[in-house]
C-alpha positions as a printed Julia matrix, in Angstrom:
150×3 Matrix{Float64}:
   3.41   -9.58    1.05
   0.11   -8.26    2.22
  -1.4    -4.94    1.21
  -4.5    -2.95    2.03
  -5.51   -0.59   -0.76
  -7.84    2.3    -0.04
  -9.23    4.43   -2.83
  -8.84    7.99   -1.59
  -9.76   11.5    -2.62
  -6.69   12.6    -0.64
  -4.17   11.2     1.83
  -1.07   12.3     3.7
   1.55   11.03    6.1
   3.1    13.14    8.85
   6.26   12.34   10.8
   7.41   14.49   13.73
   4.72   17.07   12.9
   6.07   17.49    9.32
   4.15   16.34    6.26
   6.37   13.75    4.53
   4.03   13.13    1.59
   0.55   14.07    0.43
  -1.52   12.97   -2.54
  -4.81   13.78   -4.17
  -7.07   11.19   -5.85
  -5.62    7.69   -5.97
  -4.59    4.9    -3.61
  -3.24    4.88   -0.09
  -1.57    1.48    0.34
  -0.5    -0.17    3.59
   2.24   -2.78    3.03
   3.2    -5.66    5.32
   6.2    -7.84    4.51
   6.96  -11.36    5.76
  10.41  -13.0     6.01
   9.83  -15.23    2.97
   8.54  -12.47    0.66
  10.52  -11.76   -2.5
  10.67   -9.32   -5.39
   8.33  -11.67   -7.26
   5.67  -10.99   -4.6
   6.23   -7.24   -4.98
   6.05   -7.45   -8.79
   2.79   -9.43   -8.69
   1.17   -6.95   -6.27
   2.45   -3.97   -8.26
   0.86   -5.31  -11.44
  -2.43   -5.93   -9.62
  -2.43   -2.42   -8.1
  -1.82   -0.45  -11.29
  -4.39   -2.48  -13.25
  -7.07   -2.6   -10.54
 -10.24   -1.09  -12.03
 -11.97    0.64   -9.12
 -12.32    4.21  -10.4
 -15.55    5.39  -11.99
 -15.92    5.67  -15.73
 -18.25    8.12  -17.46
 -21.28    6.0   -16.5
 -20.32    5.91  -12.82
 -19.19    2.27  -12.98
 -15.92    1.21  -11.36
 -14.13    0.43  -14.59
 -10.96    2.55  -14.72
  -7.49    1.9   -13.36
  -5.31    4.35  -11.48
  -3.28    4.82  -14.66
  -6.37    5.76  -16.63
  -7.34    8.51  -14.18
  -3.74    9.74  -13.75
  -4.07    8.99  -10.04
  -1.5     9.08   -7.27
  -0.24    6.53   -4.75
   0.9     6.86   -1.14
   2.64    3.76    0.3
   2.99    3.21    4.04
   4.92    0.35    5.67
   2.69   -1.52    8.13
   4.23   -4.53    9.89
   1.05   -4.99   11.95
  -0.7    -6.4     8.86
   1.0    -9.68    9.79
  -0.23   -9.7    13.38
  -1.12  -13.1    14.78
  -4.13  -12.77   17.05
  -5.17  -16.4    17.56
  -3.57  -16.92   20.95
  -4.34  -14.44   23.71
  -5.18  -10.77   23.33
  -1.77   -9.29   22.65
  -0.91   -9.68   18.94
   2.34  -11.32   17.94
   4.32   -9.87   15.04
   6.71  -12.78   14.64
   5.7   -13.26   10.98
   6.69   -9.71   10.03
  10.06   -9.47    8.27
  13.05   -7.97   10.02
  14.45   -4.67    8.77
  17.21   -6.27    6.66
  14.57   -8.0     4.5
  11.63   -5.61    4.81
  13.32   -2.28    4.02
  14.88   -3.33    0.68
  11.64   -5.03   -0.38
   9.55   -2.02    0.66
  11.87    0.25   -1.34
  11.7    -2.12   -4.32
   7.89   -2.17   -4.21
   7.7     1.63   -4.09
  10.13    2.0    -7.03
   8.26   -0.63   -9.04
   4.98    1.22   -8.45
   6.6     4.53   -9.47
   7.88    2.97  -12.68
   4.54    1.32  -13.5
   2.59    4.48  -12.68
   4.97    6.76  -14.57
   5.46    9.11  -11.63
   6.78    9.14   -8.1
   4.72    7.58   -5.36
   4.58    9.16   -1.93
   5.98    7.18    0.97
   6.16    7.16    4.7
   9.35    6.28    6.53
   9.98    2.67    7.38
   9.9     2.11   11.14
   8.89    5.68   12.0
   5.92    6.66   14.13
   3.58    8.1    11.5
   0.22    9.81   11.45
  -1.71    8.89    8.33
  -4.76   10.86    7.25
  -7.03    9.94    4.4
 -10.44   10.43    2.94
 -11.55    6.98    1.78
 -13.5     7.54   -1.42
 -16.48    5.2    -1.7
 -15.46    3.72    0.66
 -13.38    1.31   -1.39
 -10.94   -0.9     0.52
  -9.32   -4.01   -0.95
  -6.95   -6.46    0.74
  -4.43   -8.45   -1.29
  -1.91  -11.08   -0.26
   0.73  -12.43   -2.63
   0.33  -15.82   -0.92
  -3.25  -16.0    -2.24
  -2.82  -15.41   -5.97
  -5.55  -17.83   -6.96
């Protein structure tokens, strides 16, 4: 699994001109899932996300986790995170998991984050055409891949 975490002051996702979810301070996370990804990958990423210390403490140093600031999370499925761009100019998405693998794992990841955070996370809709708006706070953007744990 591959994720892109953006620290945001606010974020929202709109589908068919209707706001599906909106959050205030926290993380907007794009999630890409490969065929071989498992719940272990989701669990590892979930633990990293909720313990990631990128929010300012009282001295203005990035030293607090999302749990410590009572932050929010918005999770958006993003199969294009697994685009292969090495050959030609049109990306290939062959590495991205098919719906039968990706949807259950996406749902699992979102539920695991909700449990770890102690509140519901906002989500997009898997496979839908979405408009995502955010104010990246910092900017702080971090990429993680469960295949690169070391």
